[in-house]
C-alpha positions in Angstrom: -2.9 18.4 1.8 -3.7 17.7 5.5 -4.5 13.9 6.4 -8.2 13.3 6.5 -7.9 12.5 10.2 -6.8 16.1 10.8 -9.3 17.6 8.6 -12.1 15.6 10.7 -10.6 16.9 14.0 -10.3 20.4 12.6 -14.1 20.2 11.2 -15.2 19.0 14.7 -13.2 22.2 16.5 -14.7 24.5 14.3 -18.3 22.8 14.6 -18.0 23.2 18.6 -16.5 26.7 18.4 -19.2 28.0 16.0 -22.0 26.4 18.2 -20.6 28.5 21.4 -19.8 31.6 19.2 -16.0 31.3 20.2 -13.3 32.8 18.1 -9.9 31.0 17.8 -6.4 32.5 17.4 -3.1 30.6 17.0 0.5 31.4 17.9 2.9 29.0 16.2 6.5 28.4 16.2 7.6 24.7 15.2 4.3 24.1 13.2 5.0 27.3 11.1 1.4 28.1 10.8 0.0 24.5 10.1 -2.7 24.7 13.1 -4.2 27.7 11.5 -3.7 26.2 8.0 -5.5 23.1 9.0 -8.4 25.2 10.4 -8.7 27.4 7.2 -8.5 24.5 5.1 -12.3 23.9 5.7 -14.7 26.3 3.9 -16.5 28.8 6.1 -13.6 28.7 8.9 -13.4 32.5 8.9 -16.5 32.6 11.2 -14.3 31.1 13.8 -10.6 31.6 13.0 -9.7 35.0 13.9 -6.1 35.3 13.3 -2.7 33.3 13.4 0.8 34.5 14.5 3.7 32.5 13.1 6.5 33.5 15.7 9.5 31.5 14.5 12.1 33.4 16.2 12.6 34.6 19.9 12.3 38.1 18.8 9.0 37.4 17.1 7.5 35.8 20.0 8.7 38.8 22.1 7.5 41.6 19.7 4.3 39.9 18.5 3.1 38.1 21.5 4.9 39.8 24.3 7.0 36.8 25.7 9.3 38.2 28.1 13.0 38.1 26.7 14.0 36.8 30.2 12.2 33.6 29.6 14.6 32.6 26.7 17.4 33.1 28.9 16.1 31.1 31.9 14.0 28.4 30.3 14.6 28.5 26.7 12.2 28.8 23.7 11.1 25.4 24.0 9.4 25.2 27.2 6.1 25.1 29.2 6.6 28.7 30.2 7.0 30.1 26.7 4.2 28.0 25.2 1.9 29.5 28.0 3.1 33.0 27.3 2.6 32.7 23.7 -0.8 31.5 23.9 -1.7 34.1 26.6 0.0 36.8 24.5 -2.0 35.8 21.4 -5.4 36.0 23.4 -4.5 39.2 24.6 -3.5 40.5 21.3 -6.4 38.9 19.2 -10.2 39.5 19.0 -10.5 35.8 20.0 -11.9 33.8 22.9 -9.2 31.2 23.0 -5.7 30.9 21.5 -3.3 27.8 20.8 0.2 27.9 20.9 3.2 25.7 20.2 6.8 25.6 20.6 9.2 22.8 19.8 12.0 21.0 17.9 10.8 19.4 14.8 14.3 18.3 13.9 16.5 17.1 12.5 18.8 19.5 14.2 18.6 21.9 17.1 18.4 19.4 19.9 20.1 19.2 23.1 20.3 16.3 25.8 17.7 18.1 27.8 15.5 19.0 24.8 15.6 16.4 22.1 14.1 16.5 18.7 10.5 15.8 19.0 9.8 17.7 22.3 7.0 20.0 21.8 4.9 22.3 24.1 1.3 23.2 23.3 -0.7 25.6 25.2 -4.2 26.9 25.2 -5.5 30.1 26.7 -9.2 30.8 27.1 -10.8 33.7 28.5 -12.0 33.3 32.0 -10.0 29.8 32.4 -6.7 28.7 33.4 -4.2 28.2 30.6 -3.7 24.7 29.6 -0.5 22.8 28.7 0.5 19.6 27.0 4.2 18.3 26.8 4.9 15.9 24.1 8.0 14.1 23.1 7.4 12.5 19.8 10.9 11.4 19.3 12.7 11.5 16.1 9.9 10.5 13.8 10.8 13.1 11.0 10.2 16.9 11.0 6.9 16.6 9.1 5.5 14.0 11.5 6.4 16.0 14.6 4.7 18.9 13.0 1.4 17.1 12.1 1.4 15.3 15.4 1.6 18.8 16.8 -1.4 19.9 15.0 -3.3 16.7 15.9 -2.6 17.2 19.7 -3.4 21.0 19.3 -6.8 20.3 18.0 -7.4 17.6 20.6 -6.7 20.2 23.4 -8.9 22.7 21.7 -11.7 20.0 21.6 -11.2 19.5 25.3 -11.2 23.1 26.2 -14.5 24.0 24.3 -16.2 21.1 25.9 -18.4 18.1 24.8 -20.9 18.5 22.1 
């Protein structure tokens, strides 16, 4: 189901997290749960993956993750601020040590001149550390590819946040 390179990255994230006894939560919008799905594709992942939130609408981001409604009016759902709030909200609401979040425009519709198809914001919140953020503009490479690239970059961000072997 997932490309072999993503499975390798997800396995590595799980191994690193397991070695440090870290639990991971996800808060996903544009990927619809693919980050959590990729991690849980690997047998034994339940000792690392604590839970996943799929918050596709602004209301869900607000109700489940505590993202302030005012953010949507001021910066929009696809923004660094919302991605950070999603990650921090997931971390606050989960029994996890770190949380990955993403929000973006996978396409083919939904874009504006300021927020084109392929724009994605990924954030990672970890207890006791500043929240990290990645802004990616993958371009109009197709909905599936935008979503899979987001999973890849989220896993890379997790690897960097957990630290070297």
